[in-house]
N, C-alpha and C positions, 0 to 999 in steps of 0.2 A: 504494500500500500504506499501511498504518497501523502506527505504533509502538504496539501495544496496551499494552505495559507502562508507557509514559509518558503515555498518554491517561488522562483522569480522568472519573469519573461514568458510564461506559458499561458495559453488559453485552454481552459478545461471544458470538455463537452462529454456527453454520454451518447453512446450508440449501442442499443440493446443492452447486453450485460457488461459492455466495455466502458471504462472511463478513459478518455483520451486526453493527453497533454500535447498540444501543438505549439511548436516554437518557430517563429519566423526571424528570430534574432537571438543573440546570446542570452543565456539564462542559467538557472540552476534547478535541479529536480531533487527535492529532499525526500529520500526513501526512508520511511519509518517502519516498514515491514518488509524484509527481504523476501525474494522469491523470483518466480518467472515473470518477465516482462516482455512485451512485444514491441518492436521498433521499426521505423522506416526512416532512413537517412537519405536526403537529397542534397547534393552539393550545388554550388553556384555554377552557372554556365559560362563558357568562354566567350570573349568578345570577338566580333567580326573584324577581319583585317581591312586595311585601307587599300584602295585602288588608285591608279594614277594613269593619265594619258589614255583613258578608255579601257585600260586593263583592270581586271577586277580582283578583289581580295576574297579569300576563302571564308566560309561561314564558321562561326564558333561552334565547338562541340558542346553537347549537353553535359551538365554536371552528373557525376556518378550517382547511381541509385543502388542502395544496399539494404536488403537484398534485391537483386535484379530478377525477381521471379513473379511479380504481380501480387505477392502476398507479403505479410510482415515477417520479420525475423524474430527469433527468440533468444533472450539472454537472461542469465540469473544475476540479479542485482543484490548487493548487500545493503545493510542499514548504514547509509552514509549520504553525503550530498554529492550529486553528479553534476559536472559542469558541461553545459551544452554550448556548442559553437555551430553557427549556421553560416555557411559560405556565401559571400556576396558574388554577384555576377561580375565577370571581368569586363573591363572597359573596352569598347569598340574604338575603331580608328576611322576618322573622317576621310572623305574624298580628298585626293591630292597628296596623300601621305602613304608611301609604300612601307608600312610597318605592320608587324604582326599584332593580332588582337591579344589582349591580356588574358591569361588563364583565370578561371573562376576559383573561388576559395573553397577549401575543404569544409565539410560538415562532420561533426564528431560528438561523441559522448565520452567523457573522461571519468573513469572510476573503476572500481573492481568489477570484473566480468563484462565490461563494456565491449562492444564490437569494434572492428576496425573502422577507420574514417572513410567516409565517402569522398572521393577525389574530385576536385574542381575540374570542370571541362576545359579542354585545350583551346587556346585562342586560334583563330583562323590564320592561315599563312599569307604573308604579303606577296604581292606580285613583283616580278623582276628580281627576285632574290634566290639564293640557294636554300632558303629556309623552308622546311616542310610546314604543314599544319602542325600545331603544337600537340604534344601528347597530353592526355588527361583522363578524366572519368570516361568521357567519349572524346575522340580526337577531333581537332579542328581540320577544316577542309584545306586543300592545296590552293594557293593563289595562282593567278594566270601567269603563264610564261616562266615557270620555275623548274618543272621537271623533277620535283623533289618528293612528291607524294603527300598524302594526308597523314595526319597525326594518328597515333596508336591509342586505342581505348584501353582502359584498365580491365583486366579479366574479371568477370563476374559483376561488373558495374556499368559497362557501356560498350560502345562499338567504335570502329575506326572512322576517321574523317575520309572524305572522298578525294580522289586524285583527278588530274587531267590525263585523259587517255592519250591525247596528243596536244601539243601547245596551241591554246586558243585564248581568246580574250575573256572568256567566262571562267569561273572558278568553281572548285568543288564545295559541296555542302558538308557541314559538320555532322559528326556521328550522333546518333540518338540512343536512348536507353535500350530500344529493342531492335534497331536496324542501323546499318552503316549509312552515311550520307550518299547522295547521288553523284556519280562521276560526271565531269564535264566532257561532253562528247562532240561539241561543235561551237561555233561562234555566237549562237543566238539562244540556245535553250537554257532557261534558268534552271539551276540545280536545287533540289530540295534537300533540307537536312533530314537526317534519319528520324524515324518515328519514335515517339516516347513510349512509356509503358503505363498501363492503368493499374491502380491499386485501390482496393476498397477500404483501406485502413481507417479513413475518416468517417466511415459509415455510408458514404456514397462513392461509387467508382469514379476516380479522378485520374486523369493522365498527367504524367510528370516527365520532364527531361527529354523534350524533342530537340533535335539539332537545328542550328541556324542554316538558312539557305545560303548558297554561294552567290556572289555578285555576278551581274550580267551587264552588257552595254547594248541594249536594244531600245530603239526609240519607243518611249512610253513605258518601258519596263526596266528601269535602271537598278532595281534592287532584287535581292534574293527573296524567296518565299519562306 
């Protein structure tokens, strides 16, 4: 059981026989009766990369989801105060700047018996560089004209970012919790980020951690999806 009055940063709700503590920022969970607890950790997504001279940046990868199964994980907590960290989304890069997107922050529970951290999503790869999409919970997509590939997702948390099959001005989509990003195949097709994953932990099935779309340079369609 949890001392709700002493815990900080949580919103408490009830779904059936479950009492749910939801954190959207840093906080503490004061456990006053040890035992089995269920959890779902979602890290911050990676930022999209910058494009320049009509060449596009890769989409940001989704934050890692732990467990990546569509259901909650289980851990045995002791009587103590657990520290909660919620990863922020990584900063994206504006047009005219060939820079990688910033990786998202990790989300974690610190304390006895706590699970591993969910890893922040990889930032998208910039165009015109030798940099890949960044590695993360899910990997960031490859930027245009790089030939370096998408970022690698963390096993059990996400998927890889997409690559350019051949050099084009479009960029690869970021990986998502349940699927990799879409590869860039031509000069016009906008690439999608990988799909997220649905979890019913909050009482209502909710999708988490979809990847960001890669950039394009088509009249009327300057952005990823």
